[in-house]
N, CA, C and O of each residue as an XYZ file, in Angstrom:
796
protein
N       1.270    -31.759    -48.780
C       0.271    -32.258    -47.821
C      -0.838    -32.976    -48.586
O      -1.210    -32.593    -49.695
N      -1.347    -34.025    -47.957
C      -2.442    -34.785    -48.527
C      -3.642    -33.863    -48.792
O      -4.054    -33.118    -47.902
N      -4.213    -33.907    -50.025
C      -5.342    -33.028    -50.342
C      -6.505    -33.157    -49.363
O      -7.177    -32.175    -49.050
N      -6.735    -34.379    -48.882
C      -7.825    -34.580    -47.919
C      -7.577    -33.798    -46.642
O      -8.485    -33.162    -46.107
N      -6.325    -33.849    -46.148
C      -5.987    -33.110    -44.927
C      -6.018    -31.602    -45.165
O      -6.359    -30.829    -44.269
N      -5.654    -31.190    -46.393
C      -5.735    -29.772    -46.729
C      -7.182    -29.280    -46.644
O      -7.452    -28.189    -46.142
N      -8.105    -30.106    -47.144
C      -9.528    -29.748    -47.097
C     -10.027    -29.671    -45.658
O     -10.735    -28.737    -45.284
N      -9.644    -30.677    -44.849
C     -10.059    -30.697    -43.443
C      -9.496    -29.482    -42.709
O     -10.210    -28.826    -41.950
N      -8.214    -29.183    -42.936
C      -7.572    -28.047    -42.284
C      -8.252    -26.739    -42.682
O      -8.455    -25.862    -41.842
N      -8.598    -26.610    -43.944
C      -9.270    -25.402    -44.430
C     -10.632    -25.239    -43.765
O     -10.997    -24.144    -43.339
N     -11.391    -26.356    -43.678
C     -12.722    -26.299    -43.077
C     -12.654    -25.898    -41.607
O     -13.437    -25.068    -41.145
N     -11.698    -26.502    -40.866
C     -11.554    -26.163    -39.448
C     -11.096    -24.722    -39.267
O     -11.541    -24.039    -38.345
N     -10.212    -24.259    -40.141
C      -9.726    -22.869    -40.064
C     -10.866    -21.888    -40.298
O     -10.999    -20.898    -39.578
N     -11.690    -22.167    -41.310
C     -12.834    -21.312    -41.597
C     -13.814    -21.295    -40.430
O     -14.326    -20.240    -40.053
N     -14.072    -22.474    -39.860
C     -14.996    -22.562    -38.722
C     -14.466    -21.776    -37.528
O     -15.225    -21.094    -36.839
N     -13.144    -21.874    -37.284
C     -12.542    -21.153    -36.163
C     -12.630    -19.644    -36.369
O     -12.952    -18.905    -35.439
N     -12.345    -19.192    -37.576
C     -12.414    -17.756    -37.879
C     -13.837    -17.232    -37.706
O     -14.045    -16.169    -37.123
N     -14.813    -17.981    -38.215
C     -16.220    -17.573    -38.068
C     -16.612    -17.522    -36.595
O     -17.288    -16.589    -36.161
N     -16.182    -18.540    -35.814
C     -16.495    -18.573    -34.381
C     -15.898    -17.369    -33.663
O     -16.548    -16.775    -32.803
N     -14.664    -17.006    -34.009
C     -14.009    -15.852    -33.381
C     -14.724    -14.550    -33.730
O     -14.889    -13.677    -32.878
N     -15.142    -14.425    -34.978
C     -15.870    -13.225    -35.394
C     -17.211    -13.123    -34.669
O     -17.592    -12.054    -34.193
N     -17.924    -14.256    -34.590
C     -19.204    -14.264    -33.877
C     -19.017    -13.928    -32.400
O     -19.803    -13.170    -31.831
N     -17.978    -14.488    -31.779
C     -17.702    -14.201    -30.366
C     -17.425    -12.719    -30.159
O     -17.878    -12.129    -29.178
N     -16.675    -12.112    -31.090
C     -16.371    -10.681    -30.991
C     -17.636     -9.843    -31.137
O     -17.828     -8.869    -30.409
N     -18.499    -10.223    -32.079
C     -19.755     -9.494    -32.273
C     -20.638     -9.601    -31.026
O     -21.196     -8.608    -30.560
N     -20.755    -10.826    -30.495
C     -21.580    -11.037    -29.301
C     -21.050    -10.235    -28.131
O     -21.815     -9.578    -27.426
N     -19.732    -10.285    -27.918
C     -19.131     -9.570    -26.783
C     -19.232     -8.058    -26.949
O     -19.389     -7.337    -25.963
N     -19.143     -7.572    -28.179
C     -19.164     -6.134    -28.421
C     -20.567     -5.554    -28.349
O     -20.770     -4.482    -27.779
N     -21.547     -6.266    -28.932
C     -22.871     -5.680    -29.094
C     -23.966     -6.326    -28.248
O     -24.982     -5.683    -27.983
N     -23.793     -7.563    -27.819
C     -24.932     -8.290    -27.253
C     -24.763     -8.577    -25.766
O     -25.536     -8.073    -24.952
N     -23.772     -9.371    -25.402
C     -23.673     -9.816    -24.012
C     -22.215    -10.039    -23.633
O     -21.394    -10.427    -24.465
N     -21.908     -9.787    -22.365
C     -20.547     -9.982    -21.879
C     -20.607    -10.533    -20.455
O     -21.527    -10.227    -19.696
N     -19.620    -11.342    -20.111
C     -19.567    -11.934    -18.776
C     -18.721    -11.063    -17.846
O     -17.701    -10.506    -18.252
N     -19.162    -10.957    -16.592
C     -18.430    -10.215    -15.572
C     -18.413    -11.023    -14.275
O     -19.288    -11.854    -14.032
N     -17.405    -10.764    -13.451
C     -17.269    -11.418    -12.153
C     -17.333    -10.367    -11.049
O     -16.775     -9.279    -11.189
N     -18.017    -10.696     -9.949
C     -18.157     -9.772     -8.824
C     -17.005     -9.995     -7.845
O     -16.906    -11.066     -7.246
N     -16.124     -8.990     -7.675
C     -14.942     -9.179     -6.830
C     -15.097     -8.658     -5.402
O     -14.254     -8.943     -4.551
N     -16.171     -7.893     -5.124
C     -16.286     -7.265     -3.804
C     -17.708     -7.390     -3.277
O     -18.607     -7.841     -3.986
N     -17.901     -6.985     -2.025
C     -19.206     -7.093     -1.389
C     -20.014     -5.810     -1.404
O     -20.921     -5.650     -0.587
N     -19.708     -4.885     -2.315
C     -20.396     -3.593     -2.312
C     -21.856     -3.684     -2.735
O     -22.633     -2.759     -2.497
N     -22.240     -4.822     -3.377
C     -23.629     -4.972     -3.810
C     -24.363     -6.078     -3.060
O     -25.411     -6.537     -3.512
N     -23.827     -6.510     -1.923
C     -24.548     -7.466     -1.085
C     -25.884     -6.862     -0.648
O     -25.936     -5.657     -0.404
N     -26.937     -7.618     -0.539
C     -27.028     -9.054     -0.758
C     -27.448     -9.388     -2.186
O     -27.574    -10.560     -2.542
N     -27.663     -8.366     -2.997
C     -28.095     -8.602     -4.377
C     -27.090     -9.451     -5.125
O     -27.457    -10.413     -5.799
N     -25.817     -9.092     -5.006
C     -24.737     -9.814     -5.676
C     -23.713    -10.266     -4.649
O     -23.245     -9.473     -3.831
N     -23.370    -11.543     -4.700
C     -22.405    -12.122     -3.782
C     -21.002    -12.081     -4.380
O     -20.843    -12.106     -5.600
N     -19.990    -12.018     -3.524
C     -18.614    -12.115     -4.010
C     -18.444    -13.478     -4.687
O     -18.747    -14.517     -4.101
N     -17.957    -13.456     -5.923
C     -17.797    -14.693     -6.675
C     -18.932    -14.993     -7.641
O     -18.861    -15.968     -8.389
N     -19.983    -14.168     -7.638
C     -21.019    -14.313     -8.660
C     -20.417    -14.008    -10.031
O     -19.649    -13.057    -10.183
N     -20.768    -14.813    -11.016
C     -20.442    -14.514    -12.408
C     -21.753    -14.210    -13.109
O     -22.718    -14.963    -12.972
N     -21.801    -13.127    -13.852
C     -23.071    -12.709    -14.424
C     -22.916    -12.238    -15.859
O     -21.831    -11.869    -16.308
N     -24.042    -12.265    -16.564
C     -24.103    -11.733    -17.915
C     -24.625    -10.305    -17.866
O     -25.546     -9.988    -17.113
N     -24.019     -9.453    -18.683
C     -24.438     -8.060    -18.809
C     -24.866     -7.823    -20.253
O     -24.111     -8.109    -21.183
N     -26.070     -7.302    -20.441
C     -26.547     -7.013    -21.792
C     -25.940     -5.695    -22.257
O     -26.077     -4.671    -21.588
N     -25.269     -5.727    -23.407
C     -24.567     -4.557    -23.921
C     -25.476     -3.633    -24.737
O     -25.120     -2.483    -24.995
N     -26.651     -4.134    -25.143
C     -27.500     -3.389    -26.073
C     -28.651     -2.665    -25.392
O     -29.436     -1.995    -26.063
N     -28.770     -2.785    -24.060
C     -29.930     -2.228    -23.361
C     -30.031     -0.719    -23.539
O     -31.095     -0.194    -23.864
N     -28.912     -0.024    -23.324
C     -28.941      1.441    -23.333
C     -28.384      2.056    -24.620
O     -28.931      3.032    -25.131
N     -27.318      1.493    -25.131
C     -26.669      2.096    -26.292
C     -26.044      1.021    -27.178
O     -25.475      0.050    -26.680
N     -26.153      1.201    -28.479
C     -25.397      0.401    -29.443
C     -24.216      1.263    -29.864
O     -24.392      2.293    -30.515
N     -23.004      0.839    -29.487
C     -21.823      1.691    -29.667
C     -20.925      1.186    -30.784
O     -20.900     -0.001    -31.110
N     -20.188      2.129    -31.358
C     -19.129      1.768    -32.290
C     -18.039      1.079    -31.487
O     -17.611      1.619    -30.467
N     -17.568     -0.106    -31.911
C     -16.555     -0.834    -31.136
C     -15.331      0.018    -30.826
O     -14.842      0.773    -31.666
N     -14.848     -0.129    -29.577
C     -13.636      0.518    -29.087
C     -13.758      2.038    -28.992
O     -12.750      2.740    -28.908
N     -15.002      2.550    -29.005
C     -15.220      3.987    -28.822
C     -16.388      4.168    -27.862
O     -17.078      3.206    -27.526
N     -16.604      5.390    -27.427
C     -17.764      5.698    -26.608
C     -18.923      6.232    -27.436
O     -19.950      6.635    -26.890
N     -18.755      6.235    -28.781
C     -19.767      6.815    -29.664
C     -20.948      5.859    -29.819
O     -20.779      4.686    -30.153
N     -22.139      6.384    -29.570
C     -23.358      5.571    -29.655
C     -24.028      5.749    -31.009
O     -24.271      6.872    -31.452
N     -24.327      4.621    -31.666
C     -25.054      4.660    -32.934
C     -26.519      4.998    -32.700
O     -27.099      5.816    -33.414
N     -27.115      4.363    -31.692
C     -28.458      4.732    -31.250
C     -28.689      4.173    -29.854
O     -27.956      3.301    -29.387
N     -29.725      4.694    -29.194
C     -29.999      4.343    -27.794
C     -31.402      3.754    -27.679
O     -32.390      4.486    -27.733
N     -31.494      2.423    -27.520
C     -32.814      1.788    -27.409
C     -33.598      2.241    -26.177
O     -34.824      2.339    -26.223
N     -32.890      2.520    -25.066
C     -33.576      2.884    -23.826
C     -32.635      3.675    -22.938
O     -31.422      3.690    -23.150
N     -33.207      4.328    -21.945
C     -32.423      5.068    -20.960
C     -32.372      4.287    -19.657
O     -33.319      3.569    -19.336
N     -31.279      4.412    -18.895
C     -31.242      3.804    -17.563
C     -32.381      4.330    -16.696
O     -32.798      5.482    -16.823
N     -32.872      3.472    -15.821
C     -33.971      3.835    -14.931
C     -33.535      3.685    -13.482
O     -32.583      2.964    -13.180
N     -34.237      4.370    -12.590
C     -33.961      4.213    -11.161
C     -34.002      2.731    -10.791
O     -34.943      2.023    -11.150
N     -32.996      2.271    -10.084
C     -32.967      0.894     -9.606
C     -32.263     -0.085    -10.517
O     -32.005     -1.216    -10.107
N     -31.938      0.309    -11.752
C     -31.194     -0.586    -12.640
C     -29.819     -0.892    -12.051
O     -29.175     -0.011    -11.482
N     -29.371     -2.138    -12.188
C     -28.018     -2.523    -11.788
C     -27.157     -2.480    -13.047
O     -27.422     -3.185    -14.020
N     -26.117     -1.636    -13.010
C     -25.388     -1.285    -14.226
C     -23.888     -1.494    -14.046
O     -23.336     -1.201    -12.985
N     -23.233     -2.003    -15.090
C     -21.770     -2.077    -15.140
C     -21.268     -0.866    -15.922
O     -21.809     -0.528    -16.975
N     -20.229     -0.216    -15.396
C     -19.692      0.983    -16.033
C     -18.192      1.077    -15.766
O     -17.657      0.408    -14.882
N     -17.534      1.918    -16.546
C     -16.103      2.167    -16.333
C     -15.944      3.096    -15.138
O     -16.595      4.137    -15.050
N     -15.071      2.703    -14.226
C     -14.812      3.488    -13.024
C     -14.260      4.861    -13.424
O     -13.224      4.928    -14.085
N     -14.925      5.953    -13.038
C     -14.506      7.288    -13.498
C     -13.055      7.650    -13.187
O     -12.427      8.388    -13.946
N     -12.521      7.140    -12.084
C     -11.148      7.501    -11.717
C     -10.101      6.581    -12.341
O      -8.903      6.851    -12.260
N     -10.561      5.483    -12.970
C      -9.656      4.569    -13.665
C     -10.474      3.764    -14.672
O     -10.937      2.669    -14.352
N     -10.660      4.293    -15.891
C     -11.549      3.648    -16.873
C     -11.137      2.245    -17.279
O     -11.902      1.556    -17.954
N      -9.942      1.797    -16.886
C      -9.553      0.421    -17.200
C     -10.253     -0.582    -16.277
O     -10.206     -1.786    -16.527
N     -10.902     -0.092    -15.212
C     -11.620     -0.954    -14.280
C     -13.122     -0.815    -14.481
O     -13.625      0.265    -14.790
N     -13.833     -1.936    -14.298
C     -15.291     -1.919    -14.351
C     -15.861     -1.979    -12.946
O     -15.385     -2.741    -12.105
N     -16.893     -1.165    -12.694
C     -17.617     -1.181    -11.434
C     -19.061     -1.594    -11.727
O     -19.536     -1.492    -12.858
N     -19.744     -2.062    -10.682
C     -21.163     -2.376    -10.802
C     -21.887     -1.767     -9.613
O     -21.519     -2.004     -8.462
N     -22.919     -0.980     -9.895
C     -23.712     -0.317     -8.860
C     -25.153     -0.206     -9.334
O     -25.495     -0.620    -10.441
N     -25.994      0.365     -8.467
C     -27.400      0.583     -8.793
C     -27.621      2.065     -9.114
O     -27.080      2.944     -8.443
N     -28.420      2.325    -10.142
C     -28.731      3.705    -10.518
C     -29.646      4.316     -9.457
O     -30.771      3.862     -9.248
N     -29.133      5.362     -8.788
C     -29.901      6.024     -7.730
C     -30.376      7.405     -8.140
O     -31.285      7.956     -7.520
N     -29.766      7.979     -9.190
C     -30.170      9.301     -9.641
C     -29.990      9.448    -11.135
O     -28.949      9.090    -11.686
N     -31.024      9.985    -11.795
C     -31.003     10.225    -13.232
C     -30.696     11.695    -13.508
O     -30.766     12.519    -12.596
N     -30.356     12.035    -14.755
C     -30.111     13.440    -15.088
C     -31.287     14.324    -14.662
O     -32.442     14.034    -14.977
N     -30.977     15.403    -13.945
C     -32.009     16.319    -13.479
C     -32.494     16.047    -12.072
O     -33.086     16.928    -11.449
N     -32.260     14.841    -11.548
C     -32.627     14.531    -10.160
C     -31.727     15.298     -9.185
O     -30.540     15.499     -9.444
N     -32.306     15.717     -8.072
C     -31.503     16.220     -6.959
C     -31.387     15.094     -5.942
O     -32.392     14.617     -5.415
N     -30.159     14.672     -5.672
C     -29.937     13.509     -4.810
C     -29.189     13.913     -3.543
O     -28.363     14.826     -3.535
N     -29.515     13.194     -2.480
C     -28.866     13.426     -1.188
C     -28.872     12.118     -0.412
O     -29.835     11.355     -0.481
N     -27.805     11.858      0.322
C     -27.746     10.717      1.234
C     -27.491     11.268      2.624
O     -26.483     11.931      2.867
N     -28.422     10.985      3.541
C     -28.270     11.400      4.943
C     -28.407     10.160      5.809
O     -29.447      9.502      5.825
N     -27.320      9.851      6.539
C     -27.318      8.613      7.303
C     -27.362      7.452      6.328
O     -26.469      7.308      5.494
N     -28.387      6.628      6.423
C     -28.518      5.520      5.470
C     -29.657      5.754      4.484
O     -30.030      4.845      3.742
N     -30.217      6.976      4.469
C     -31.414      7.228      3.663
C     -31.046      8.018      2.407
O     -30.363      9.040      2.475
N     -31.515      7.520      1.254
C     -31.395      8.235     -0.009
C     -32.620      9.116     -0.181
O     -33.756      8.659     -0.055
N     -32.368     10.398     -0.473
C     -33.440     11.335     -0.807
C     -33.294     11.708     -2.277
O     -32.211     12.071     -2.736
N     -34.398     11.613     -3.002
C     -34.407     11.991     -4.415
C     -35.465     13.072     -4.609
O     -36.648     12.858     -4.346
N     -35.019     14.235     -5.071
C     -35.915     15.384     -5.260
C     -36.679     15.702     -3.974
O     -37.867     16.024     -3.988
N     -35.944     15.599     -2.860
C     -36.487     15.976     -1.554
C     -37.293     14.910     -0.855
O     -37.708     15.107      0.287
N     -37.533     13.763     -1.518
C     -38.346     12.707     -0.926
C     -37.501     11.480     -0.599
O     -36.655     11.084     -1.400
N     -37.723     10.867      0.581
C     -36.985      9.641      0.899
C     -37.374      8.514     -0.049
O     -38.535      8.385     -0.437
N     -36.391      7.701     -0.416
C     -36.610      6.621     -1.386
C     -36.651      5.286     -0.655
O     -35.771      4.977      0.148
N     -37.681      4.501     -0.942
C     -37.753      3.144     -0.411
C     -36.769      2.276     -1.182
O     -36.887      2.136     -2.399
N     -35.796      1.690     -0.481
C     -34.770      0.872     -1.125
C     -34.833     -0.547     -0.554
O     -34.163     -0.844      0.436
N     -35.626     -1.419     -1.166
C     -35.791     -2.771     -0.621
C     -34.514     -3.595     -0.651
O     -34.408     -4.579      0.081
N     -33.531     -3.219     -1.487
C     -32.292     -3.988     -1.604
C     -31.210     -3.494     -0.641
O     -30.141     -4.098     -0.553
N     -31.475     -2.410      0.075
C     -30.453     -1.790      0.920
C     -30.010     -2.713      2.047
O     -30.838     -3.322      2.725
N     -28.685     -2.813      2.243
C     -28.094     -3.570      3.346
C     -27.309     -2.592      4.211
O     -26.526     -1.790      3.701
N     -27.522     -2.662      5.520
C     -26.855     -1.738      6.431
C     -25.924     -2.503      7.364
O     -26.364     -3.129      8.328
N     -24.641     -2.441      7.063
C     -23.598     -2.959      7.937
C     -22.675     -1.795      8.256
O     -21.714     -1.562      7.522
N     -22.938     -1.058      9.331
C     -22.129      0.133      9.609
C     -20.641     -0.177      9.552
O     -20.167     -1.141     10.154
N     -19.923      0.647      8.824
C     -18.489      0.423      8.655
C     -17.769      1.700      8.302
O     -18.291      2.798      8.497
N     -16.575      1.550      7.784
C     -15.676      2.682      7.603
C     -16.116      3.656      6.523
O     -15.709      4.817      6.541
N     -16.937      3.209      5.584
C     -17.224      4.088      4.461
C     -18.575      4.798      4.571
O     -19.098      5.281      3.567
N     -19.144      4.866      5.770
C     -20.377      5.641      5.937
C     -20.103      7.090      5.555
O     -19.166      7.706      6.061
N     -20.937      7.637      4.647
C     -20.691      8.985      4.177
C     -21.968      9.600      3.643
O     -22.687      8.989      2.852
N     -22.246     10.833      4.090
C     -23.379     11.574      3.551
C     -22.969     12.261      2.257
O     -21.783     12.414      1.962
N     -23.981     12.675      1.485
C     -23.709     13.292      0.179
C     -24.808     14.286     -0.136
O     -25.979     14.053      0.164
N     -24.416     15.408     -0.752
C     -25.357     16.348     -1.328
C     -26.038     17.257     -0.323
O     -25.582     17.423      0.808
N     -27.151     17.845     -0.770
C     -27.835     17.592     -2.047
C     -27.100     18.183     -3.251
O     -26.521     19.268     -3.184
N     -27.144     17.429     -4.354
C     -26.614     17.878     -5.639
C     -27.552     17.438     -6.755
O     -28.211     16.402     -6.665
N     -27.597     18.251     -7.810
C     -28.405     17.909     -8.971
C     -27.546     17.141     -9.966
O     -26.435     17.564    -10.286
N     -28.056     16.015    -10.456
C     -27.318     15.190    -11.402
C     -27.276     15.911    -12.761
O     -28.325     16.258    -13.303
N     -26.084     16.136    -13.309
C     -25.984     16.856    -14.588
C     -26.552     16.045    -15.762
O     -26.803     14.846    -15.648
N     -26.742     16.728    -16.873
C     -27.220     16.082    -18.095
C     -26.256     14.971    -18.525
O     -25.037     15.134    -18.472
N     -26.826     13.846    -18.951
C     -26.064     12.684    -19.426
C     -25.185     12.053    -18.349
O     -24.231     11.343    -18.667
N     -25.499     12.303    -17.081
C     -24.742     11.720    -15.974
C     -25.696     10.938    -15.069
O     -26.912     11.128    -15.106
N     -25.097     10.034    -14.239
C     -25.894      9.190    -13.353
C     -25.238      9.098    -11.982
O     -24.014      9.097    -11.856
N     -26.086      9.022    -10.957
C     -25.632      8.870     -9.566
C     -25.778      7.410     -9.194
O     -26.880      6.863     -9.246
N     -24.667      6.766     -8.814
C     -24.638      5.325     -8.558
C     -24.349      5.038     -7.089
O     -23.477      5.658     -6.482
N     -25.094      4.089     -6.528
C     -24.882      3.662     -5.149
C     -24.829      2.141     -5.068
O     -25.479      1.440     -5.844
N     -24.040      1.641     -4.111
C     -24.024      0.218     -3.830
C     -25.129     -0.154     -2.862
O     -25.521      0.658     -2.023
N     -25.637     -1.380     -2.970
C     -26.676     -1.834     -2.044
C     -26.137     -1.989     -0.630
O     -26.865     -1.756      0.335
N     -24.881     -2.375     -0.493
C     -24.229     -2.514      0.806
C     -23.694     -1.131      1.187
O     -22.488     -0.887      1.147
N     -24.594     -0.247      1.549
C     -24.357      1.187      1.580
C     -23.141      1.633      2.382
O     -22.425      2.543      1.965
N     -22.904      1.004      3.524
C     -21.787      1.459      4.358
C     -20.462      0.820      3.957
O     -19.425      1.120      4.549
N     -20.487     -0.040      2.975
C     -19.250     -0.669      2.509
C     -19.186     -0.640      0.983
O     -18.852     -1.634      0.339
N     -19.511      0.516      0.426
C     -19.522      0.671     -1.025
C     -18.794      1.952     -1.418
O     -19.101      3.036     -0.921
N     -17.827      1.808     -2.317
C     -17.113      2.958     -2.875
C     -17.878      3.375     -4.128
O     -17.728      2.765     -5.186
N     -18.701      4.422     -4.002
C     -19.629      4.758     -5.077
C     -19.653      6.260     -5.345
O     -18.702      6.965     -5.011
N     -20.737      6.752     -5.948
C     -20.793      8.151     -6.388
C     -20.665      9.152     -5.245
O     -20.356     10.318     -5.490
N     -20.893      8.732     -4.014
C     -20.677      9.644     -2.888
C     -19.215     10.055     -2.778
O     -18.900     11.117     -2.241
N     -18.323      9.210     -3.290
C     -16.885      9.442     -3.171
C     -16.269     10.019     -4.442
O     -15.393     10.881     -4.362
N     -16.706      9.564     -5.607
C     -16.052      9.980     -6.852
C     -16.989     10.625     -7.864
O     -16.601     10.837     -9.013
N     -18.211     10.938     -7.460
C     -19.089     11.724     -8.314
C     -19.928     10.918     -9.295
O     -20.133      9.715     -9.130
N     -20.400     11.606    -10.304
C     -21.362     11.034    -11.245
C     -20.665     10.252    -12.356
O     -19.469     10.414    -12.599
N     -21.446      9.398    -13.027
C     -20.945      8.570    -14.119
C     -21.544      9.062    -15.431
O     -22.759      9.203    -15.563
N     -20.669      9.320    -16.396
C     -21.107      9.758    -17.716
C     -21.749      8.590    -18.469
O     -21.295      7.450    -18.370
N     -22.795      8.887    -19.211
C     -23.492      7.824    -19.958
C     -22.555      7.085    -20.905
O     -22.724      5.884    -21.118
N     -21.579      7.769    -21.473
C     -20.672      7.114    -22.411
C     -19.845      6.028    -21.744
O     -19.247      5.197    -22.428
N     -19.802      6.024    -20.395
C     -19.001      5.048    -19.672
C     -19.805      3.816    -19.251
O     -19.252      2.890    -18.658
N     -21.105      3.798    -19.554
C     -21.931      2.641    -19.203
C     -21.595      1.472    -20.117
O     -21.533      1.626    -21.336
N     -21.376      0.295    -19.519
C     -21.068     -0.909    -20.309
C     -22.324     -1.707    -20.623
O     -22.423     -2.327    -21.681
N     -23.287     -1.691    -19.699
C     -24.514     -2.447    -19.923
C     -25.245     -2.723    -18.618
O     -24.778     -2.365    -17.537
N     -26.398     -3.364    -18.740
C     -27.241     -3.677    -17.589
C     -27.019     -5.120    -17.149
O     -27.029     -6.040    -17.967
N     -26.818     -5.303    -15.847
C     -26.673     -6.650    -15.305
C     -27.970     -7.421    -15.535
O     -29.063     -6.908    -15.298
N     -27.828     -8.680    -16.008
C     -29.002     -9.448    -16.426
C     -29.228    -10.684    -15.567
O     -30.188    -10.730    -14.798
N     -28.353    -11.695    -15.684
C     -28.550    -12.942    -14.949
C     -27.218    -13.503    -14.468
O     -26.167    -13.289    -15.073
N     -27.303    -14.229    -13.359
C     -26.140    -14.942    -12.823
C     -26.036    -16.286    -13.535
O     -27.005    -17.044    -13.583
N     -24.866    -16.579    -14.087
C     -24.693    -17.870    -14.765
C     -23.826    -18.830    -13.960
O     -23.799    -20.027    -14.249
N     -23.108    -18.318    -12.943
C     -22.295    -19.170    -12.076
C     -22.044    -18.425    -10.781
O     -21.882    -17.205    -10.786
N     -22.010    -19.148     -9.673
C     -21.748    -18.519     -8.390
C     -20.977    -19.488     -7.509
O     -21.446    -20.584     -7.201
N     -19.778    -19.059     -7.107
C     -18.914    -19.924     -6.304
C     -17.906    -19.060     -5.553
O     -17.936    -17.832     -5.639
N     -17.021    -19.713     -4.822
C     -15.977    -19.009     -4.099
C     -15.204    -18.096     -5.037
O     -14.910    -18.489     -6.166
N     -14.861    -16.863     -4.591
C     -14.081    -15.977     -5.463
C     -12.666    -16.470     -5.705
O     -11.980    -15.977     -6.601
N     -12.221    -17.443     -4.913
C     -10.835    -17.912     -5.032
C     -10.699    -19.157     -5.903
O      -9.618    -19.444     -6.418
N     -11.801    -19.899     -6.066
C     -11.716    -21.134     -6.845
C     -13.075    -21.396     -7.485
O     -14.098    -21.430     -6.801
N     -13.073    -21.579     -8.785
C     -14.290    -21.652     -9.578
C     -15.246    -22.743     -9.114
O     -16.461    -22.578     -9.223
N     -14.716    -23.870     -8.591
C     -15.569    -24.993     -8.225
C     -15.654    -25.213     -6.721
O     -16.041    -26.289     -6.265
N     -15.288    -24.181     -5.948
C     -15.337    -24.280     -4.497
C     -16.566    -23.557     -3.959
O     -16.855    -22.428     -4.355
N     -17.287    -24.215     -3.057
C     -18.486    -23.622     -2.441
C     -19.462    -23.087     -3.485
O     -19.884    -21.931     -3.433
N     -19.806    -23.948     -4.425
C     -20.726    -23.551     -5.491
C     -22.108    -23.269     -4.896
O     -22.633    -24.065     -4.118
N     -22.690    -22.122     -5.274
C     -24.011    -21.725     -4.785
C     -25.037    -22.025     -5.881
O     -25.402    -21.153     -6.670
N     -25.489    -23.275     -5.908
C     -26.354    -23.748     -6.989
C     -27.657    -22.968     -7.062
O     -28.203    -22.795     -8.152
N     -28.166    -22.497     -5.940
C     -29.459    -21.814     -5.925
C     -29.433    -20.460     -6.617
O     -30.485    -19.871     -6.865
N     -28.236    -19.957     -6.934
C     -28.119    -18.651     -7.587
C     -28.057    -18.748     -9.116
O     -28.159    -17.732     -9.804
N     -27.893    -19.949     -9.641
C     -27.751    -20.136    -11.083
C     -29.013    -19.673    -11.814
O     -30.122    -20.085    -11.474
N     -28.836    -18.824    -12.811
C     -29.958    -18.347    -13.610
C     -30.772    -17.273    -12.945
O     -31.788    -16.846    -13.494
N     -30.360    -16.818    -11.776
C     -31.133    -15.814    -11.039
C     -31.101    -14.472    -11.760
O     -30.032    -13.988    -12.129
N     -32.268    -13.874    -11.960
C     -32.351    -12.543    -12.563
C     -31.880    -11.505    -11.554
O     -32.119    -11.638    -10.353
N     -31.213    -10.478    -12.048
C     -30.670     -9.431    -11.186
C     -31.664     -8.272    -11.165
O     -31.952     -7.656    -12.192
N     -32.171     -7.998     -9.989
C     -33.214     -6.960     -9.842
C     -32.769     -5.902     -8.849
O     -33.505     -4.949     -8.590
């Protein structure tokens, strides 16, 4: 092979390897993209929203394990969090933190009670449907979290499958980077949602 082409090939190969390593580091420790497939978090998150999740908010983990090297912060009430679904860890779910370790939580009708007091939930959406379900009261165990969807009557959440272990948290939802039809990336693009912070 021509020495010039050998040099060019080597340079491109090195650049590609470095790019792949950087992408792996970013995805593992810093930020990851997720897509919203269901309406359980309406109106906060629309079906077809694509969003970035910060991986470093709560825990810096050893890759491919649940072991945390250190924890910069703890989840707080109202955080929107991506986590591994307790009944099938190969799936990711996204919900809002409704109960922290030590909280006593209860859902009666459409009202969340935390430690005996009703909680003001400005993001709550009430569309009565098949999944209306009361819960508790139960105390959230140590290192566990109680998760609820904003679309309360159409959300498969902790009322059905219990608490989420901290080791299963993937990260905190941060910003929407694309929003369009769930069936086609460039269909019915919702331009007004681009860059929107998730609160």
